[in-house]
Biotite code that builds the C-alpha atoms (Angstrom):
import biotite.structure as struc

atoms = struc.array([
    struc.Atom([9.911, 14.168, -10.180], chain_id="A", res_id=1, res_name="MET", atom_name="CA", element="C"),
    struc.Atom([7.991, 12.759, -7.196], chain_id="A", res_id=2, res_name="ILE", atom_name="CA", element="C"),
    struc.Atom([7.675, 15.171, -4.277], chain_id="A", res_id=3, res_name="THR", atom_name="CA", element="C"),
    struc.Atom([7.933, 13.873, -0.707], chain_id="A", res_id=4, res_name="VAL", atom_name="CA", element="C"),
    struc.Atom([6.955, 15.612, 2.520], chain_id="A", res_id=5, res_name="LEU", atom_name="CA", element="C"),
    struc.Atom([9.051, 14.013, 5.270], chain_id="A", res_id=6, res_name="LEU", atom_name="CA", element="C"),
    struc.Atom([7.508, 14.574, 8.719], chain_id="A", res_id=7, res_name="VAL", atom_name="CA", element="C"),
    struc.Atom([10.256, 13.525, 11.133], chain_id="A", res_id=8, res_name="GLU", atom_name="CA", element="C"),
    struc.Atom([11.480, 15.288, 14.278], chain_id="A", res_id=9, res_name="ASP", atom_name="CA", element="C"),
    struc.Atom([14.815, 13.419, 14.409], chain_id="A", res_id=10, res_name="ASP", atom_name="CA", element="C"),
    struc.Atom([16.975, 15.781, 12.343], chain_id="A", res_id=11, res_name="VAL", atom_name="CA", element="C"),
    struc.Atom([19.806, 13.318, 11.772], chain_id="A", res_id=12, res_name="ARG", atom_name="CA", element="C"),
    struc.Atom([17.450, 10.584, 10.610], chain_id="A", res_id=13, res_name="LEU", atom_name="CA", element="C"),
    struc.Atom([15.548, 13.028, 8.389], chain_id="A", res_id=14, res_name="ALA", atom_name="CA", element="C"),
    struc.Atom([18.748, 14.347, 6.810], chain_id="A", res_id=15, res_name="ASP", atom_name="CA", element="C"),
    struc.Atom([20.010, 10.818, 6.153], chain_id="A", res_id=16, res_name="ALA", atom_name="CA", element="C"),
    struc.Atom([16.696, 9.699, 4.664], chain_id="A", res_id=17, res_name="LEU", atom_name="CA", element="C"),
    struc.Atom([16.379, 12.767, 2.435], chain_id="A", res_id=18, res_name="ALA", atom_name="CA", element="C"),
    struc.Atom([19.967, 12.307, 1.269], chain_id="A", res_id=19, res_name="GLY", atom_name="CA", element="C"),
    struc.Atom([19.243, 8.682, 0.366], chain_id="A", res_id=20, res_name="ALA", atom_name="CA", element="C"),
    struc.Atom([16.000, 9.437, -1.477], chain_id="A", res_id=21, res_name="LEU", atom_name="CA", element="C"),
    struc.Atom([17.156, 12.358, -3.601], chain_id="A", res_id=22, res_name="GLU", atom_name="CA", element="C"),
    struc.Atom([19.521, 10.296, -5.826], chain_id="A", res_id=23, res_name="PRO", atom_name="CA", element="C"),
    struc.Atom([16.500, 8.105, -6.629], chain_id="A", res_id=24, res_name="HIS", atom_name="CA", element="C"),
    struc.Atom([14.684, 11.088, -8.131], chain_id="A", res_id=25, res_name="GLY", atom_name="CA", element="C"),
    struc.Atom([12.634, 12.291, -5.161], chain_id="A", res_id=26, res_name="TYR", atom_name="CA", element="C"),
    struc.Atom([12.367, 15.949, -4.150], chain_id="A", res_id=27, res_name="ALA", atom_name="CA", element="C"),
    struc.Atom([12.177, 15.932, -0.337], chain_id="A", res_id=28, res_name="VAL", atom_name="CA", element="C"),
    struc.Atom([10.828, 18.678, 1.934], chain_id="A", res_id=29, res_name="THR", atom_name="CA", element="C"),
    struc.Atom([11.560, 18.150, 5.619], chain_id="A", res_id=30, res_name="GLN", atom_name="CA", element="C"),
    struc.Atom([9.377, 19.300, 8.517], chain_id="A", res_id=31, res_name="VAL", atom_name="CA", element="C"),
    struc.Atom([9.653, 18.438, 12.198], chain_id="A", res_id=32, res_name="ARG", atom_name="CA", element="C"),
    struc.Atom([6.166, 19.054, 13.592], chain_id="A", res_id=33, res_name="THR", atom_name="CA", element="C"),
    struc.Atom([2.519, 18.433, 12.778], chain_id="A", res_id=34, res_name="ALA", atom_name="CA", element="C"),
    struc.Atom([1.959, 22.191, 12.590], chain_id="A", res_id=35, res_name="GLU", atom_name="CA", element="C"),
    struc.Atom([4.633, 22.518, 9.906], chain_id="A", res_id=36, res_name="GLN", atom_name="CA", element="C"),
    struc.Atom([3.223, 19.501, 8.041], chain_id="A", res_id=37, res_name="ALA", atom_name="CA", element="C"),
    struc.Atom([-0.245, 21.037, 7.907], chain_id="A", res_id=38, res_name="LEU", atom_name="CA", element="C"),
    struc.Atom([1.205, 24.312, 6.594], chain_id="A", res_id=39, res_name="ALA", atom_name="CA", element="C"),
    struc.Atom([3.401, 22.671, 3.934], chain_id="A", res_id=40, res_name="ALA", atom_name="CA", element="C"),
    struc.Atom([2.604, 22.571, 0.230], chain_id="A", res_id=41, res_name="ASP", atom_name="CA", element="C"),
    struc.Atom([0.898, 19.385, -1.021], chain_id="A", res_id=42, res_name="PRO", atom_name="CA", element="C"),
    struc.Atom([3.252, 16.552, -1.962], chain_id="A", res_id=43, res_name="ALA", atom_name="CA", element="C"),
    struc.Atom([2.895, 13.300, -3.878], chain_id="A", res_id=44, res_name="ASP", atom_name="CA", element="C"),
    struc.Atom([3.896, 11.288, -0.790], chain_id="A", res_id=45, res_name="VAL", atom_name="CA", element="C"),
    struc.Atom([3.830, 12.108, 2.918], chain_id="A", res_id=46, res_name="VAL", atom_name="CA", element="C"),
    struc.Atom([6.243, 10.023, 5.014], chain_id="A", res_id=47, res_name="LEU", atom_name="CA", element="C"),
    struc.Atom([4.796, 10.397, 8.486], chain_id="A", res_id=48, res_name="LEU", atom_name="CA", element="C"),
    struc.Atom([6.644, 9.489, 11.669], chain_id="A", res_id=49, res_name="ASP", atom_name="CA", element="C"),
    struc.Atom([4.194, 8.656, 14.434], chain_id="A", res_id=50, res_name="LEU", atom_name="CA", element="C"),
    struc.Atom([6.322, 10.076, 17.260], chain_id="A", res_id=51, res_name="GLY", atom_name="CA", element="C"),
    struc.Atom([5.881, 13.824, 16.795], chain_id="A", res_id=52, res_name="LEU", atom_name="CA", element="C"),
    struc.Atom([6.413, 16.421, 19.546], chain_id="A", res_id=53, res_name="PRO", atom_name="CA", element="C"),
    struc.Atom([3.177, 18.397, 19.092], chain_id="A", res_id=54, res_name="ASP", atom_name="CA", element="C"),
    struc.Atom([0.532, 15.867, 17.974], chain_id="A", res_id=55, res_name="MET", atom_name="CA", element="C"),
    struc.Atom([-0.221, 12.181, 17.795], chain_id="A", res_id=56, res_name="ASP", atom_name="CA", element="C"),
    struc.Atom([0.941, 10.991, 14.381], chain_id="A", res_id=57, res_name="GLY", atom_name="CA", element="C"),
    struc.Atom([-2.245, 9.017, 13.779], chain_id="A", res_id=58, res_name="VAL", atom_name="CA", element="C"),
    struc.Atom([-4.352, 12.119, 14.419], chain_id="A", res_id=59, res_name="GLU", atom_name="CA", element="C"),
    struc.Atom([-2.179, 14.061, 11.978], chain_id="A", res_id=60, res_name="LEU", atom_name="CA", element="C"),
    struc.Atom([-2.703, 11.282, 9.443], chain_id="A", res_id=61, res_name="CYS", atom_name="CA", element="C"),
    struc.Atom([-6.461, 11.685, 9.840], chain_id="A", res_id=62, res_name="ARG", atom_name="CA", element="C"),
    struc.Atom([-6.204, 15.463, 9.375], chain_id="A", res_id=63, res_name="MET", atom_name="CA", element="C"),
    struc.Atom([-4.029, 15.109, 6.284], chain_id="A", res_id=64, res_name="LEU", atom_name="CA", element="C"),
    struc.Atom([-6.455, 12.631, 4.781], chain_id="A", res_id=65, res_name="ARG", atom_name="CA", element="C"),
    struc.Atom([-9.377, 14.987, 5.465], chain_id="A", res_id=66, res_name="GLU", atom_name="CA", element="C"),
    struc.Atom([-7.439, 17.795, 3.824], chain_id="A", res_id=67, res_name="ARG", atom_name="CA", element="C"),
    struc.Atom([-6.227, 15.888, 0.765], chain_id="A", res_id=68, res_name="HIS", atom_name="CA", element="C"),
    struc.Atom([-9.038, 13.357, 0.453], chain_id="A", res_id=69, res_name="GLY", atom_name="CA", element="C"),
    struc.Atom([-8.274, 10.089, -1.313], chain_id="A", res_id=70, res_name="ALA", atom_name="CA", element="C"),
    struc.Atom([-6.754, 11.869, -4.299], chain_id="A", res_id=71, res_name="GLY", atom_name="CA", element="C"),
    struc.Atom([-3.168, 11.927, -5.467], chain_id="A", res_id=72, res_name="ASP", atom_name="CA", element="C"),
    struc.Atom([-1.435, 12.295, -2.072], chain_id="A", res_id=73, res_name="THR", atom_name="CA", element="C"),
    struc.Atom([-0.168, 9.072, -0.513], chain_id="A", res_id=74, res_name="ALA", atom_name="CA", element="C"),
    struc.Atom([0.340, 8.895, 3.257], chain_id="A", res_id=75, res_name="VAL", atom_name="CA", element="C"),
    struc.Atom([2.866, 6.306, 4.430], chain_id="A", res_id=76, res_name="ILE", atom_name="CA", element="C"),
    struc.Atom([3.482, 5.859, 8.142], chain_id="A", res_id=77, res_name="MET", atom_name="CA", element="C"),
    struc.Atom([6.969, 5.323, 9.533], chain_id="A", res_id=78, res_name="VAL", atom_name="CA", element="C"),
    struc.Atom([6.720, 3.082, 12.586], chain_id="A", res_id=79, res_name="THR", atom_name="CA", element="C"),
    struc.Atom([8.787, 1.158, 15.082], chain_id="A", res_id=80, res_name="ALA", atom_name="CA", element="C"),
    struc.Atom([8.583, -2.620, 14.783], chain_id="A", res_id=81, res_name="ARG", atom_name="CA", element="C"),
    struc.Atom([6.584, -2.998, 18.007], chain_id="A", res_id=82, res_name="GLY", atom_name="CA", element="C"),
    struc.Atom([3.867, -0.489, 17.130], chain_id="A", res_id=83, res_name="GLN", atom_name="CA", element="C"),
    struc.Atom([1.327, -2.950, 15.698], chain_id="A", res_id=84, res_name="GLN", atom_name="CA", element="C"),
    struc.Atom([-1.605, -1.177, 17.360], chain_id="A", res_id=85, res_name="ARG", atom_name="CA", element="C"),
    struc.Atom([-0.476, 2.175, 15.967], chain_id="A", res_id=86, res_name="GLU", atom_name="CA", element="C"),
    struc.Atom([-0.088, 0.725, 12.470], chain_id="A", res_id=87, res_name="ARG", atom_name="CA", element="C"),
    struc.Atom([-3.655, -0.553, 12.569], chain_id="A", res_id=88, res_name="VAL", atom_name="CA", element="C"),
    struc.Atom([-4.930, 2.792, 13.899], chain_id="A", res_id=89, res_name="ARG", atom_name="CA", element="C"),
    struc.Atom([-3.021, 4.620, 11.170], chain_id="A", res_id=90, res_name="GLY", atom_name="CA", element="C"),
    struc.Atom([-4.402, 2.467, 8.357], chain_id="A", res_id=91, res_name="LEU", atom_name="CA", element="C"),
    struc.Atom([-7.904, 2.978, 9.685], chain_id="A", res_id=92, res_name="ARG", atom_name="CA", element="C"),
    struc.Atom([-7.228, 6.740, 9.850], chain_id="A", res_id=93, res_name="ALA", atom_name="CA", element="C"),
    struc.Atom([-6.484, 6.759, 6.132], chain_id="A", res_id=94, res_name="GLY", atom_name="CA", element="C"),
    struc.Atom([-2.803, 5.860, 5.742], chain_id="A", res_id=95, res_name="ALA", atom_name="CA", element="C"),
    struc.Atom([-2.030, 4.020, 2.516], chain_id="A", res_id=96, res_name="ASP", atom_name="CA", element="C"),
    struc.Atom([0.853, 1.914, 3.835], chain_id="A", res_id=97, res_name="ASP", atom_name="CA", element="C"),
    struc.Atom([3.528, 1.742, 6.500], chain_id="A", res_id=98, res_name="TYR", atom_name="CA", element="C"),
    struc.Atom([7.266, 1.129, 6.659], chain_id="A", res_id=99, res_name="VAL", atom_name="CA", element="C"),
    struc.Atom([9.212, -0.102, 9.649], chain_id="A", res_id=100, res_name="VAL", atom_name="CA", element="C"),
    struc.Atom([12.364, 1.471, 11.080], chain_id="A", res_id=101, res_name="LYS", atom_name="CA", element="C"),
    struc.Atom([15.210, 1.047, 10.294], chain_id="A", res_id=102, res_name="PRO", atom_name="CA", element="C"),
    struc.Atom([14.309, 1.965, 6.727], chain_id="A", res_id=103, res_name="LEU", atom_name="CA", element="C"),
    struc.Atom([15.616, 0.066, 3.709], chain_id="A", res_id=104, res_name="ALA", atom_name="CA", element="C"),
    struc.Atom([15.704, 2.648, 0.915], chain_id="A", res_id=105, res_name="ILE", atom_name="CA", element="C"),
    struc.Atom([15.021, 0.225, -1.940], chain_id="A", res_id=106, res_name="GLU", atom_name="CA", element="C"),
    struc.Atom([11.959, -1.155, -0.168], chain_id="A", res_id=107, res_name="GLU", atom_name="CA", element="C"),
    struc.Atom([10.758, 2.353, 0.727], chain_id="A", res_id=108, res_name="LEU", atom_name="CA", element="C"),
    struc.Atom([11.039, 3.501, -2.900], chain_id="A", res_id=109, res_name="CYS", atom_name="CA", element="C"),
    struc.Atom([9.212, 0.397, -4.088], chain_id="A", res_id=110, res_name="ALA", atom_name="CA", element="C"),
    struc.Atom([6.410, 0.940, -1.584], chain_id="A", res_id=111, res_name="ARG", atom_name="CA", element="C"),
    struc.Atom([6.017, 4.602, -2.528], chain_id="A", res_id=112, res_name="MET", atom_name="CA", element="C"),
    struc.Atom([5.846, 3.712, -6.219], chain_id="A", res_id=113, res_name="GLU", atom_name="CA", element="C"),
    struc.Atom([3.332, 0.931, -5.558], chain_id="A", res_id=114, res_name="ALA", atom_name="CA", element="C"),
    struc.Atom([1.088, 3.174, -3.458], chain_id="A", res_id=115, res_name="VAL", atom_name="CA", element="C"),
    struc.Atom([1.160, 5.939, -6.071], chain_id="A", res_id=116, res_name="LEU", atom_name="CA", element="C"),
    struc.Atom([0.236, 3.435, -8.795], chain_id="A", res_id=117, res_name="ARG", atom_name="CA", element="C"),
    struc.Atom([-2.661, 2.250, -6.689], chain_id="A", res_id=118, res_name="ARG", atom_name="CA", element="C"),
    struc.Atom([-4.144, 5.604, -5.690], chain_id="A", res_id=119, res_name="ILE", atom_name="CA", element="C"),
    struc.Atom([-3.762, 7.054, -9.188], chain_id="A", res_id=120, res_name="ARG", atom_name="CA", element="C"),
    struc.Atom([-5.568, 4.246, -10.946], chain_id="A", res_id=121, res_name="ARG", atom_name="CA", element="C"),
    struc.Atom([-9.052, 4.927, -12.349], chain_id="A", res_id=122, res_name="PRO", atom_name="CA", element="C"),
    struc.Atom([-11.385, 4.854, -9.363], chain_id="A", res_id=123, res_name="ALA", atom_name="CA", element="C"),
    struc.Atom([-13.773, 2.202, -10.600], chain_id="A", res_id=124, res_name="ASP", atom_name="CA", element="C"),
    struc.Atom([-12.106, 0.656, -13.645], chain_id="A", res_id=125, res_name="GLY", atom_name="CA", element="C"),
    struc.Atom([-11.877, -3.142, -13.814], chain_id="A", res_id=126, res_name="PRO", atom_name="CA", element="C"),
    struc.Atom([-8.415, -4.715, -13.653], chain_id="A", res_id=127, res_name="LEU", atom_name="CA", element="C"),
    struc.Atom([-7.117, -7.426, -15.937], chain_id="A", res_id=128, res_name="THR", atom_name="CA", element="C"),
    struc.Atom([-4.375, -9.797, -14.849], chain_id="A", res_id=129, res_name="ALA", atom_name="CA", element="C"),
    struc.Atom([-3.665, -12.448, -17.434], chain_id="A", res_id=130, res_name="GLY", atom_name="CA", element="C"),
    struc.Atom([-6.911, -14.420, -17.815], chain_id="A", res_id=131, res_name="PRO", atom_name="CA", element="C"),
    struc.Atom([-8.451, -12.648, -14.805], chain_id="A", res_id=132, res_name="LEU", atom_name="CA", element="C"),
    struc.Atom([-10.848, -9.715, -14.876], chain_id="A", res_id=133, res_name="ARG", atom_name="CA", element="C"),
    struc.Atom([-11.402, -8.101, -11.483], chain_id="A", res_id=134, res_name="ILE", atom_name="CA", element="C"),
    struc.Atom([-14.111, -5.453, -11.070], chain_id="A", res_id=135, res_name="ASP", atom_name="CA", element="C"),
    struc.Atom([-13.627, -3.415, -7.854], chain_id="A", res_id=136, res_name="PRO", atom_name="CA", element="C"),
    struc.Atom([-16.974, -1.632, -8.246], chain_id="A", res_id=137, res_name="ALA", atom_name="CA", element="C"),
    struc.Atom([-19.029, -4.789, -8.714], chain_id="A", res_id=138, res_name="GLY", atom_name="CA", element="C"),
    struc.Atom([-16.654, -6.900, -6.600], chain_id="A", res_id=139, res_name="ARG", atom_name="CA", element="C"),
    struc.Atom([-16.697, -9.658, -9.206], chain_id="A", res_id=140, res_name="THR", atom_name="CA", element="C"),
    struc.Atom([-13.996, -11.952, -10.590], chain_id="A", res_id=141, res_name="VAL", atom_name="CA", element="C"),
    struc.Atom([-14.005, -13.579, -14.015], chain_id="A", res_id=142, res_name="GLU", atom_name="CA", element="C"),
    struc.Atom([-11.566, -16.137, -15.383], chain_id="A", res_id=143, res_name="LEU", atom_name="CA", element="C"),
    struc.Atom([-11.511, -16.417, -19.178], chain_id="A", res_id=144, res_name="ASP", atom_name="CA", element="C"),
    struc.Atom([-14.935, -14.772, -19.204], chain_id="A", res_id=145, res_name="GLY", atom_name="CA", element="C"),
    struc.Atom([-16.513, -17.122, -16.651], chain_id="A", res_id=146, res_name="SER", atom_name="CA", element="C"),
    struc.Atom([-17.610, -15.878, -13.236], chain_id="A", res_id=147, res_name="ARG", atom_name="CA", element="C"),
    struc.Atom([-15.619, -17.135, -10.249], chain_id="A", res_id=148, res_name="VAL", atom_name="CA", element="C"),
    struc.Atom([-17.427, -17.051, -6.917], chain_id="A", res_id=149, res_name="GLU", atom_name="CA", element="C"),
    struc.Atom([-15.172, -15.720, -4.155], chain_id="A", res_id=150, res_name="VAL", atom_name="CA", element="C"),
    struc.Atom([-15.773, -14.611, -0.590], chain_id="A", res_id=151, res_name="THR", atom_name="CA", element="C"),
    struc.Atom([-15.331, -11.015, 0.539], chain_id="A", res_id=152, res_name="ARG", atom_name="CA", element="C"),
    struc.Atom([-11.882, -11.642, 2.008], chain_id="A", res_id=153, res_name="LYS", atom_name="CA", element="C"),
    struc.Atom([-10.803, -13.697, -1.005], chain_id="A", res_id=154, res_name="GLU", atom_name="CA", element="C"),
    struc.Atom([-11.788, -10.804, -3.260], chain_id="A", res_id=155, res_name="PHE", atom_name="CA", element="C"),
    struc.Atom([-9.937, -8.256, -1.100], chain_id="A", res_id=156, res_name="ASP", atom_name="CA", element="C"),
    struc.Atom([-6.821, -10.426, -1.103], chain_id="A", res_id=157, res_name="LEU", atom_name="CA", element="C"),
    struc.Atom([-6.912, -11.000, -4.854], chain_id="A", res_id=158, res_name="LEU", atom_name="CA", element="C"),
    struc.Atom([-7.478, -7.303, -5.524], chain_id="A", res_id=159, res_name="LEU", atom_name="CA", element="C"),
    struc.Atom([-4.562, -6.295, -3.280], chain_id="A", res_id=160, res_name="ALA", atom_name="CA", element="C"),
    struc.Atom([-2.227, -8.609, -5.194], chain_id="A", res_id=161, res_name="LEU", atom_name="CA", element="C"),
    struc.Atom([-3.560, -7.561, -8.617], chain_id="A", res_id=162, res_name="ALA", atom_name="CA", element="C"),
    struc.Atom([-3.250, -3.849, -7.923], chain_id="A", res_id=163, res_name="ARG", atom_name="CA", element="C"),
    struc.Atom([0.450, -4.273, -7.172], chain_id="A", res_id=164, res_name="GLU", atom_name="CA", element="C"),
    struc.Atom([1.269, -7.023, -9.651], chain_id="A", res_id=165, res_name="ALA", atom_name="CA", element="C"),
    struc.Atom([5.006, -7.590, -9.898], chain_id="A", res_id=166, res_name="GLY", atom_name="CA", element="C"),
    struc.Atom([5.600, -6.385, -6.322], chain_id="A", res_id=167, res_name="SER", atom_name="CA", element="C"),
    struc.Atom([6.228, -8.785, -3.458], chain_id="A", res_id=168, res_name="VAL", atom_name="CA", element="C"),
    struc.Atom([3.686, -8.135, -0.711], chain_id="A", res_id=169, res_name="LEU", atom_name="CA", element="C"),
    struc.Atom([4.744, -9.350, 2.706], chain_id="A", res_id=170, res_name="SER", atom_name="CA", element="C"),
    struc.Atom([2.423, -11.506, 4.762], chain_id="A", res_id=171, res_name="ARG", atom_name="CA", element="C"),
    struc.Atom([2.225, -8.750, 7.367], chain_id="A", res_id=172, res_name="GLU", atom_name="CA", element="C"),
    struc.Atom([1.283, -6.183, 4.720], chain_id="A", res_id=173, res_name="HIS", atom_name="CA", element="C"),
    struc.Atom([-1.505, -8.410, 3.363], chain_id="A", res_id=174, res_name="LEU", atom_name="CA", element="C"),
    struc.Atom([-2.813, -9.200, 6.835], chain_id="A", res_id=175, res_name="LEU", atom_name="CA", element="C"),
    struc.Atom([-3.055, -5.499, 7.645], chain_id="A", res_id=176, res_name="LEU", atom_name="CA", element="C"),
    struc.Atom([-4.634, -4.651, 4.295], chain_id="A", res_id=177, res_name="ARG", atom_name="CA", element="C"),
    struc.Atom([-7.221, -7.439, 4.271], chain_id="A", res_id=178, res_name="VAL", atom_name="CA", element="C"),
    struc.Atom([-7.785, -8.358, 7.934], chain_id="A", res_id=179, res_name="TRP", atom_name="CA", element="C"),
    struc.Atom([-6.620, -5.191, 9.726], chain_id="A", res_id=180, res_name="GLY", atom_name="CA", element="C"),
    struc.Atom([-4.199, -7.047, 11.987], chain_id="A", res_id=181, res_name="THR", atom_name="CA", element="C"),
    struc.Atom([-0.737, -8.572, 12.046], chain_id="A", res_id=182, res_name="THR", atom_name="CA", element="C"),
    struc.Atom([-1.496, -11.054, 14.833], chain_id="A", res_id=183, res_name="TRP", atom_name="CA", element="C"),
    struc.Atom([0.567, -14.185, 14.064], chain_id="A", res_id=184, res_name="PRO", atom_name="CA", element="C"),
    struc.Atom([-2.499, -16.368, 14.583], chain_id="A", res_id=185, res_name="GLY", atom_name="CA", element="C"),
    struc.Atom([-3.984, -15.026, 11.349], chain_id="A", res_id=186, res_name="THR", atom_name="CA", element="C"),
    struc.Atom([-1.038, -16.181, 9.209], chain_id="A", res_id=187, res_name="LEU", atom_name="CA", element="C"),
    struc.Atom([-2.693, -19.566, 8.769], chain_id="A", res_id=188, res_name="ARG", atom_name="CA", element="C"),
    struc.Atom([-5.876, -17.778, 7.670], chain_id="A", res_id=189, res_name="THR", atom_name="CA", element="C"),
    struc.Atom([-3.920, -15.962, 4.967], chain_id="A", res_id=190, res_name="LEU", atom_name="CA", element="C"),
    struc.Atom([-2.338, -19.200, 3.758], chain_id="A", res_id=191, res_name="GLU", atom_name="CA", element="C"),
    struc.Atom([-5.729, -20.912, 3.600], chain_id="A", res_id=192, res_name="VAL", atom_name="CA", element="C"),
    struc.Atom([-7.216, -18.038, 1.593], chain_id="A", res_id=193, res_name="HIS", atom_name="CA", element="C"),
    struc.Atom([-4.305, -18.126, -0.864], chain_id="A", res_id=194, res_name="VAL", atom_name="CA", element="C"),
    struc.Atom([-4.718, -21.873, -1.276], chain_id="A", res_id=195, res_name="GLY", atom_name="CA", element="C"),
    struc.Atom([-8.471, -21.542, -1.804], chain_id="A", res_id=196, res_name="THR", atom_name="CA", element="C"),
    struc.Atom([-7.996, -18.821, -4.407], chain_id="A", res_id=197, res_name="LEU", atom_name="CA", element="C"),
    struc.Atom([-5.466, -20.947, -6.296], chain_id="A", res_id=198, res_name="ARG", atom_name="CA", element="C"),
    struc.Atom([-7.920, -23.818, -6.285], chain_id="A", res_id=199, res_name="SER", atom_name="CA", element="C"),
    struc.Atom([-10.853, -21.703, -7.461], chain_id="A", res_id=200, res_name="LYS", atom_name="CA", element="C"),
    struc.Atom([-8.806, -20.048, -10.196], chain_id="A", res_id=201, res_name="LEU", atom_name="CA", element="C"),
    struc.Atom([-7.254, -23.321, -11.320], chain_id="A", res_id=202, res_name="GLY", atom_name="CA", element="C"),
    struc.Atom([-4.086, -21.390, -12.163], chain_id="A", res_id=203, res_name="THR", atom_name="CA", element="C"),
    struc.Atom([-1.659, -21.614, -9.203], chain_id="A", res_id=204, res_name="PRO", atom_name="CA", element="C"),
    struc.Atom([0.964, -19.511, -10.986], chain_id="A", res_id=205, res_name="GLY", atom_name="CA", element="C"),
    struc.Atom([-1.221, -16.399, -10.773], chain_id="A", res_id=206, res_name="LEU", atom_name="CA", element="C"),
    struc.Atom([-0.270, -16.139, -7.098], chain_id="A", res_id=207, res_name="ILE", atom_name="CA", element="C"),
    struc.Atom([3.398, -16.876, -6.450], chain_id="A", res_id=208, res_name="GLU", atom_name="CA", element="C"),
    struc.Atom([4.839, -17.668, -3.038], chain_id="A", res_id=209, res_name="THR", atom_name="CA", element="C"),
    struc.Atom([8.043, -15.771, -2.276], chain_id="A", res_id=210, res_name="VAL", atom_name="CA", element="C"),
    struc.Atom([9.616, -17.965, 0.352], chain_id="A", res_id=211, res_name="ARG", atom_name="CA", element="C"),
    struc.Atom([10.155, -16.273, 3.679], chain_id="A", res_id=212, res_name="GLY", atom_name="CA", element="C"),
    struc.Atom([8.497, -13.029, 2.560], chain_id="A", res_id=213, res_name="VAL", atom_name="CA", element="C"),
    struc.Atom([4.995, -13.244, 1.157], chain_id="A", res_id=214, res_name="GLY", atom_name="CA", element="C"),
    struc.Atom([3.163, -13.410, -2.147], chain_id="A", res_id=215, res_name="TYR", atom_name="CA", element="C"),
    struc.Atom([3.253, -11.823, -5.583], chain_id="A", res_id=216, res_name="ARG", atom_name="CA", element="C"),
    struc.Atom([1.158, -11.746, -8.718], chain_id="A", res_id=217, res_name="MET", atom_name="CA", element="C"),
    struc.Atom([3.830, -12.155, -11.400], chain_id="A", res_id=218, res_name="PRO", atom_name="CA", element="C"),
    struc.Atom([4.666, -9.475, -13.951], chain_id="A", res_id=219, res_name="VAL", atom_name="CA", element="C"),
    struc.Atom([3.451, -11.779, -16.725], chain_id="A", res_id=220, res_name="THR", atom_name="CA", element="C"),
    struc.Atom([0.030, -11.455, -15.171], chain_id="A", res_id=221, res_name="GLY", atom_name="CA", element="C"),
    struc.Atom([0.433, -7.758, -14.472], chain_id="A", res_id=222, res_name="ARG", atom_name="CA", element="C"),
    struc.Atom([-2.815, -6.014, -13.581], chain_id="A", res_id=223, res_name="ALA", atom_name="CA", element="C"),
    struc.Atom([-3.834, -3.145, -15.788], chain_id="A", res_id=224, res_name="ASP", atom_name="CA", element="C"),
    struc.Atom([-6.910, -1.001, -15.801], chain_id="A", res_id=225, res_name="ALA", atom_name="CA", element="C"),
    struc.Atom([-9.313, -2.094, -18.488], chain_id="A", res_id=226, res_name="ALA", atom_name="CA", element="C"),
    struc.Atom([-10.185, 0.682, -20.986], chain_id="A", res_id=227, res_name="PRO", atom_name="CA", element="C"),
    struc.Atom([-12.769, 3.028, -19.516], chain_id="A", res_id=228, res_name="THR", atom_name="CA", element="C"),
    struc.Atom([-12.581, 5.965, -21.915], chain_id="A", res_id=229, res_name="GLY", atom_name="CA", element="C"),
    struc.Atom([-10.671, 8.023, -19.354], chain_id="A", res_id=230, res_name="ARG", atom_name="CA", element="C"),
    struc.Atom([-7.062, 9.073, -19.292], chain_id="A", res_id=231, res_name="HIS", atom_name="CA", element="C"),
    struc.Atom([-4.709, 8.528, -16.416], chain_id="A", res_id=232, res_name="ARG", atom_name="CA", element="C"),
])
């Protein structure tokens, strides 16, 4: 069972969210303040509201990350739609992802599962996705054994998609992950990078467009850690 620490000072919202998550197999502990969050037992996922009564949520995120490191605890921010600056600050403080209020439970569960898959992967193991081999440590890409030259941003974008193969990643999510912003002016930059990657890979189907949402690496090209001699 996945344990969740829900840091939310709105009792009604917290109760409703916990009640919605528990039937999906999550064990939820609720706290209302940063002080209580810091004193709580470690959890698999921390759902962190930014509007806390005793501390800035981004600062709490930084403290939680310092305490738990980059290990098995995922920190997901819960933000209002207009808090773009806070989302960027939170990601730079060590948050793994964010969700926007009002919360859609199915999307929240999918995001928690995706983040846990990502942070629990072998730290430096190459990924394979169909004919692709992606090496995070060496920052190299191979297609059918041949090296593909990609830019830094192209690599970051491809790696983000490969690590969550099968999941639809919104344009906003990818912009934050790769460029650190959700400014609408960068949407064209994302589209150009996707198009360039498709051209370089010569296999357009490895990056699917989900109309009106974002992009996905299909399940048939699901990314898996290449054997490294270690166990998950």
